[in-house]
C-alpha positions in Angstrom: -18.5 -12.1 14.7 -16.4 -11.7 11.5 -15.2 -8.2 11.2 -13.1 -8.1 8.1 -13.6 -6.0 5.1 -16.0 -8.4 3.4 -18.5 -8.3 6.3 -18.3 -4.6 7.2 -21.3 -3.5 5.3 -23.4 -6.1 7.2 -22.6 -4.6 10.7 -25.7 -2.8 11.8 -25.4 0.0 14.4 -26.8 -2.2 16.9 -24.4 -5.0 16.2 -21.5 -2.3 16.5 -22.8 -1.3 20.0 -23.0 -4.9 21.0 -19.4 -5.6 19.9 -18.3 -2.4 21.8 -20.2 -3.7 25.0 -18.0 -6.6 25.1 -14.8 -4.5 26.1 -16.3 -1.2 27.3 -18.9 -0.7 30.2 -21.6 2.0 29.9 -21.3 5.2 27.8 -24.2 4.2 25.5 -24.4 7.8 23.9 -20.9 7.6 22.8 -21.2 4.1 21.4 -24.4 5.0 19.4 -22.7 8.1 18.1 -19.6 6.1 16.7 -21.8 3.4 15.5 -24.1 5.7 13.5 -21.0 7.5 12.1 -19.6 4.2 11.1 -22.7 3.0 9.4 -23.0 6.4 7.4 -19.6 5.6 6.0 -20.7 2.3 4.8 -23.8 3.8 3.3 -21.8 6.5 1.6 -19.6 4.0 -0.3 -22.8 2.6 -1.9 -23.9 5.8 -3.4 -23.0 6.9 -7.0 -19.5 8.8 -7.2 -21.0 12.1 -8.0 -23.2 11.9 -4.9 -20.6 10.3 -2.8 -18.1 13.2 -3.0 -20.5 15.8 -1.3 -21.2 13.7 1.7 -18.6 14.6 4.5 -18.0 12.4 7.7 -19.7 13.8 10.7 -16.8 14.1 13.1 -17.3 13.6 16.8 -16.2 15.4 20.0 -16.2 13.4 23.2 -16.3 15.4 26.3 -15.5 13.4 29.5 -12.9 13.0 32.4 -10.0 11.0 32.0 -10.3 7.1 32.3 -14.1 6.8 31.2 -13.4 5.0 27.8 -12.8 8.0 25.3 -9.7 6.3 23.7 -10.9 2.8 24.1 -14.1 3.2 22.2 -12.2 4.7 19.1 -9.5 2.0 19.2 -12.0 -0.7 19.4 -14.1 0.7 16.7 -11.3 0.8 14.4 -10.3 -2.8 15.2 -13.8 -3.9 14.8 -13.9 -2.4 11.2 -10.4 -3.0 10.2 -9.7 0.6 9.4 -6.5 2.3 9.6 -6.4 4.0 13.1 -4.0 6.3 14.9 -4.1 8.1 18.1 -2.5 11.5 18.3 -2.0 14.0 21.2 -3.0 17.5 20.3 -0.2 19.0 22.6 2.6 17.6 20.7 1.9 19.7 17.6 3.1 23.1 17.1 2.2 26.1 14.8 4.0 26.2 11.5 7.2 28.0 12.0 8.0 26.8 15.4 10.1 23.9 16.5 7.8 20.8 16.7 6.0 18.3 14.7 3.7 19.6 11.8 0.1 18.7 12.0 0.3 17.1 8.7 2.4 14.4 10.2 -0.6 12.7 11.6 -2.0 12.1 8.1 1.5 10.5 7.3 1.4 8.3 10.4 -2.2 7.2 9.4 -1.0 6.4 5.9 2.0 4.3 7.4 -0.5 2.5 9.5 -2.6 1.7 6.5 0.5 0.5 4.4 1.5 -1.7 7.2 -2.1 -3.1 7.6 -2.6 -4.0 3.8 0.9 -5.3 3.7 0.2 -7.8 6.5 -3.1 -8.7 4.8 -1.3 -9.5 1.7 1.7 -11.3 3.4 -1.1 -13.6 5.0 -2.6 -14.5 1.6 0.9 -15.6 0.2 2.0 -17.2 3.5 1.6 -20.7 2.1 3.8 -20.1 -0.9 6.3 -18.1 1.0 6.5 -21.0 3.6 7.1 -23.5 0.8 9.9 -21.3 -0.7 11.4 -20.7 2.6 11.6 -24.5 3.2 13.3 -25.0 -0.1 15.7 -22.2 0.8 16.6 -23.8 4.1 17.1 -27.1 2.6 19.6 -25.6 0.2 21.4 -24.0 3.1 21.4 -27.4 5.1 22.4 -29.5 1.9 25.1 -27.0 0.2 25.8 -28.1 -3.3 22.7 -30.3 -3.7 21.4 -28.6 -6.8 23.9 -28.1 -9.7 21.4 -26.3 -11.8 20.8 -23.7 -9.2 24.6 -23.2 -8.7 25.0 -22.7 -12.4 22.1 -20.3 -12.5 23.4 -18.3 -9.7 26.8 -18.1 -11.3 25.2 -16.7 -14.6 23.3 -14.3 -12.5 26.4 -13.1 -10.9 27.9 -12.7 -14.2 25.2 -10.5 -15.8 27.4 -7.6 -15.8 25.0 -5.2 -14.0 26.6 -2.0 -12.9 27.3 -1.4 -9.3 26.5 2.0 -7.7 28.1 3.2 -4.4 27.7 6.5 -2.5 31.2 8.2 -2.2 30.2 11.4 -0.1 29.2 15.1 -0.5 30.8 18.0 -2.1 30.5 21.9 -2.0 31.7 24.4 -4.7 31.8 28.0 -3.7 31.8 30.9 -6.3 34.8 33.2 -6.3 32.7 36.1 -5.3 31.9 34.5 -2.1 28.2 33.8 -3.0 26.5 30.5 -2.2 27.6 27.8 -4.5 26.5 24.3 -5.4 26.0 21.4 -3.2 25.8 17.9 -4.4 26.6 14.0 -3.8 29.1 12.0 -5.6 28.6 8.5 -6.5 30.9 5.7 -7.9 29.5 3.7 -10.8 31.4 0.4 -11.5 30.9 -1.5 -14.9 32.0 -5.1 -14.9 34.6 -5.6 -17.5 32.8 -8.3 -19.1 29.9 -6.2 -20.0 32.4 -3.8 -21.9 33.1 -6.6 -24.4 29.5 -7.8 -24.6 29.1 -6.5 -28.1 32.2 -8.1 -29.5 31.5 -11.6 -28.0 28.2 -12.3 -29.6 29.5 -15.2 -31.6 31.5 -16.7 -28.6 28.3 -16.3 -26.4 26.2 -18.0 -29.2 28.8 -20.8 -29.3 28.7 -21.3 -25.6 24.9 -21.2 -25.5 24.8 -24.1 -28.1 27.2 -26.1 -26.1 25.1 -25.7 -23.0 22.0 -26.8 -24.7 23.7 -29.8 -26.1 25.0 -30.6 -22.9 21.6 -30.3 -21.1 19.9 -32.4 -23.9 22.5 -35.2 -23.4 20.9 -38.2 -21.5 22.4 -38.6 -17.9 24.5 -41.6 -17.3 23.6 -44.4 -14.8 26.0 -42.8 -12.2 24.5 -39.4 -12.5 20.9 -40.8 -12.0 22.1 -42.8 -8.9 23.7 -39.7 -7.4 20.5 -37.6 -8.1 18.2 -40.1 -6.4 20.7 -40.2 -3.3 20.5 -36.4 -3.3 16.7 -36.5 -3.5 16.5 -39.1 -0.7 18.9 -37.2 1.6 16.9 -33.8 0.8 13.5 -35.5 1.7 14.8 -37.1 4.9 16.1 -33.6 6.0 12.6 -32.0 4.8 11.0 -34.5 7.3 13.3 -33.4 10.1 12.9 -29.7 9.3 9.0 -30.1 9.5 9.4 -32.0 12.8 11.4 -29.3 14.3 14.5 -31.4 14.9 16.9 -28.9 13.1 15.6 -25.7 14.6 19.0 -25.2 16.6 21.0 -25.9 13.5 23.3 -23.1 12.3 23.2 -22.0 8.9 24.7 -19.2 6.8 22.4 -16.8 5.0 22.6 -13.6 3.0 20.7 -10.7 4.0 20.2 -7.2 2.5 22.8 -4.7 4.1 20.9 -1.6 5.2 22.4 1.8 3.8 25.0 3.2 6.3 23.1 6.5 6.7 23.4 8.0 10.3 20.2 8.3 12.1 18.9 11.8 12.9 15.7 13.4 13.7 14.3 16.8 12.2 11.4 18.6 13.2 9.5 21.7 12.1 7.7 22.8 9.0 8.9 21.2 5.8 11.6 19.1 7.6 9.7 16.0 7.6 9.3 15.9 3.7 13.1 16.5 3.5 13.7 13.7 5.8 11.7 11.4 3.7 13.4 12.5 0.4 16.7 11.9 2.0 15.5 8.3 3.0 14.4 7.7 -0.6 17.6 8.8 -1.9 19.7 6.4 0.5 17.5 3.6 -0.8 18.6 4.1 -4.3 22.1 3.1 -3.6 22.7 -0.6 -3.9 24.4 -1.5 -0.5 24.7 -5.2 -1.1 24.5 -8.2 1.1 26.1 -9.5 4.1 26.5 -12.9 5.6 24.8 -13.9 8.8 25.2 -17.3 10.8 21.8 -17.8 12.5 19.8 -21.0 13.8 17.4 -22.3 11.5 14.6 -21.1 13.5 15.5 -17.4 13.1 16.6 -17.8 9.5 13.4 -19.2 8.5 11.8 -15.8 9.8 14.2 -13.7 7.7 13.6 -15.9 4.6 9.9 -15.8 5.1 9.9 -12.0 5.4 12.0 -11.8 2.0 9.9 -14.3 0.1 6.6 -12.6 1.3 7.9 -9.2 0.0 8.8 -10.8 -3.2 5.3 -12.4 -3.8 3.4 -9.2 -3.0 3.0 -6.2 -5.4 4.3 -3.0 -3.6 2.7 -0.6 -5.9 -0.8 -2.4 -5.2 -0.1 -2.3 -1.4 0.3 1.6 -1.7 -3.0 2.0 -4.0 -4.9 -0.1 -1.6 -3.7 1.5 1.5 -4.2 5.0 0.1 -7.8 4.2 -0.8 -8.6 2.6 2.5 -6.9 5.6 4.4 -9.1 8.2 2.4 -12.3 6.0 2.6 -12.1 4.4 6.0 -9.4 6.1 8.1 -9.9 7.1 11.6 -7.6 9.8 13.5 -8.2 10.2 17.2 -7.1 13.5 18.5 -6.7 13.3 22.2 -6.2 16.2 24.7 -7.9 18.7 22.5 -8.9 20.8 25.4 -5.2 21.4 26.0 -4.9 23.6 23.0 -8.2 25.6 23.5 -7.7 29.2 24.4 -9.8 30.7 27.3 -10.5 34.3 27.0 -8.1 36.7 25.2 -4.9 35.8 26.6 -1.6 36.1 24.9 1.8 34.3 25.5 1.7 30.5 24.9 -1.9 30.6 24.2 -1.1 32.3 20.8 0.6 29.1 19.8 -2.3 27.0 20.8 -4.5 28.8 18.6 -2.1 28.5 15.8 -2.2 24.8 16.1 -6.1 25.0 15.9 -5.7 26.8 12.8 -3.4 24.4 11.4 -5.6 21.5 12.4 -8.6 23.2 10.6 -7.7 22.5 7.0 -6.7 18.9 7.6 -10.1 18.3 9.2 -11.9 20.3 6.5 -10.2 18.4 3.7 -6.8 18.9 2.3 -4.1 17.0 0.2 -1.1 16.0 2.3 2.0 14.8 0.7 3.4 11.4 1.8 6.2 9.0 0.4 3.2 6.9 -0.9 1.6 9.8 -2.9 -0.8 12.4 -2.0 -3.6 11.6 0.4 -6.9 13.4 0.5 -8.2 14.0 4.0 -11.9 15.1 3.0 -13.5 11.8 4.1 -11.1 10.7 7.0 -13.2 10.5 10.2 -11.8 12.6 13.0 -12.7 11.8 16.7 -11.5 14.4 19.1 -11.5 14.1 23.0 -10.8 16.2 25.9 -11.7 16.6 29.6 -12.4 20.2 29.2 -12.1 20.9 32.8 -10.2 24.1 32.6 -11.8 25.1 29.2 -14.9 24.7 27.4 -15.5 23.6 23.8 -16.6 27.1 23.0 -13.1 28.2 23.7 -12.0 26.5 20.5 -12.0 28.7 17.3 -15.5 28.7 15.9 -14.4 27.2 12.6 -12.9 24.2 14.4 -16.0 23.7 16.5 -18.0 23.6 13.5 -16.0 20.7 12.0 -16.9 18.6 15.1 -20.8 18.8 14.7 -21.4 15.7 17.0 -20.8 16.3 20.7 -21.0 13.4 23.1 -20.7 13.7 26.9 -19.2 10.7 28.6 -20.4 9.8 32.2 -18.2 9.6 35.2 -17.7 6.0 36.6 -18.9 5.0 40.0 -19.0 1.9 42.3 -21.4 0.1 39.9 -19.5 0.8 36.9 -16.3 -0.4 38.5 -18.0 -3.6 39.5 -19.0 -4.3 35.8 -15.5 -3.4 34.5 -14.1 -6.0 36.8 -16.4 -8.7 35.7 -18.2 -8.2 32.6 -15.6 -7.4 29.7 -13.8 -10.0 27.7 -10.5 -8.3 29.0 -11.7 -7.7 32.7 -8.8 -7.0 35.0 -9.7 -9.8 37.3 -9.4 -12.2 34.2 -6.0 -10.7 33.2 -4.4 -11.2 36.6 -5.8 -14.5 36.9 -4.2 -15.5 33.5 -1.0 -14.0 34.3 -0.5 -15.8 37.7 -1.7 -19.0 36.0 1.5 -19.0 34.1 3.4 -19.4 37.5 1.1 -22.2 38.5 -0.8 -20.0 40.9 -4.7 -20.2 40.9 -6.4 -17.0 42.3 -10.2 -16.8 42.8 -11.9 -13.6 43.6 -15.2 -13.9 45.7 -18.1 -11.8 44.7 -17.6 -9.7 48.0 -14.1 -9.1 47.3 -14.8 -7.6 43.9 -17.6 -5.5 45.2 -15.1 -4.3 48.0 -12.4 -3.5 45.2 -15.1 -1.6 43.3 -16.2 0.5 46.4 -12.5 1.4 47.3 -11.9 2.4 43.8 -14.9 4.9 43.7 -14.1 6.2 47.2 -10.4 7.1 46.4 -11.4 8.7 43.2 -14.2 10.8 45.0 -11.3 11.8 47.8 -8.4 12.3 45.5 -8.0 13.0 41.8 -10.7 11.3 39.7 -8.7 9.2 37.1 -11.7 7.0 36.2 -11.1 3.2 35.5 -7.4 3.7 35.6 -7.7 3.6 39.5 -8.5 0.0 39.2 -5.1 -0.6 38.0 -3.5 1.0 41.2 -6.0 -0.9 43.3 -5.3 -4.3 41.6 -1.5 -3.9 41.7 -1.5 -2.9 45.4 -3.8 -6.0 46.1 -1.6 -8.5 44.2 1.9 -7.2 44.5 3.0 -9.7 47.2 1.5 -12.6 45.4 3.1 -11.6 42.2 6.4 -11.1 44.0 6.2 -14.5 45.8 4.8 -16.6 43.0 7.7 -18.6 41.7 8.6 -19.5 45.3 5.1 -20.7 46.7 3.9 -22.4 43.4 1.7 -24.4 43.0 -0.9 -22.9 45.2 -4.5 -21.8 45.1 -5.4 -18.3 46.6 -8.7 -17.2 47.5 -9.2 -13.3 47.5 -11.5 -12.3 50.2 -12.8 -9.0 51.4 -10.7 -9.3 54.5 -7.5 -9.6 52.3 -8.7 -6.7 50.3 -9.1 -4.5 53.5 -5.6 -5.7 54.7 -3.7 -5.1 51.6 -5.5 -1.7 50.8 -5.7 -0.4 54.4 -2.8 2.3 53.9 -4.5 3.4 50.5 -7.9 4.0 51.7 -7.0 5.2 55.2 -5.7 8.8 54.9 -7.3 10.7 52.2 -4.7 13.6 52.4 -1.8 11.5 52.0 -2.3 11.0 48.2 -1.9 14.8 47.8 1.7 14.5 48.7 2.6 11.3 46.9 4.2 11.7 43.3 
């Protein structure tokens, strides 16, 4: 099923649930809740603007143990709809005034995701033209001096007299009375000598232009025509070799943009992220020139393609489209929300947890967050929060934040039947993943139905006796089962291996034998 922006309005809640069923087993309540929330967003966009602004998204709180599909539901939903999506951990944020990440950074991260998404879509639209330009550029590199017109044009461009700006460093001036002074940055502006005499050489330039026009209008001689035909024939011959992949390892010299030599640093805390963005923008103002690189054609094509794609797309349109998509269809998944819940009237670190809740509240309610692409309004961003809530309850959150997540969905724990379906039904089932991985080593593995049932039973049994980590237990089971085969695969290939219940019992005997042993294994 097509899931791009043009067919999003045609996705009914039933079809959304059907798409999620391809990757996630069970959890019908959660699937129905997110499907209805998504459909309501599509319905809202069809309303008149004055009505649309008053309809807020119905944020969702998912409650359930780890490994039951909370994150996967949100991730697949965003991928299905083509919406900007990020997953954040509530525990990595701190209250304003403390060292740590500001909660507003989640909106900036979402905007960055939206910009990257829109940019990739636009690059895909201009891919054919970018490939054509990259091919011509590679031919120019493989056949230097093949085009006199281009070389003359480049020479004129180099002599256009544009000023050159370079950073020189920082300075600080202190006042005689010892008070704080002025801190600034010094730059060097170089003006080419030719541009200084631009006003006094108009007549000379007019004469040169007339000479060039006269030379261009002069009919080519027979020798020039013959040489041009030879160059074109050689160019077409190289073009054919290039398209056939025969020149992929040929080395060429290309010019790439030199990144500003600004040392990398990390700043955190309230206001520091905006400062870091401002400094990055200031660094980009300085023209840092180009540098030469000698690369194989295969790598050079990628660099030239990226440069040509960036030239063909409108960066302002990218920012505008991304901002609109983030504000109307963006999804932020906040995991581990239960870890910042405050149980009872406790002090200490719980004070900071409650502070994080208070900081998240205005973002969820609707606020304007400054980003380097412009201000972003969060009023209509869909927030999906999740947590196990084993040590705390949703009622331990501050009442204002509880009210901003009106839809609560409890996800079911997974047992043997669900594990059996997880191993066989989804498009990305673990058994299919390991079968495809080992097939690259010419090893064919086949799971018998009885062996899959035994794996599901062992996963459920270990979860019941030790820590319940949900479907993630299947990864432990499968890795332990196939560890020896994966290690020996290059030495025993080609070979077909049948996975039987007896092999499962043999390989996983230690894992299933001692229920107390796992308590002491890190």
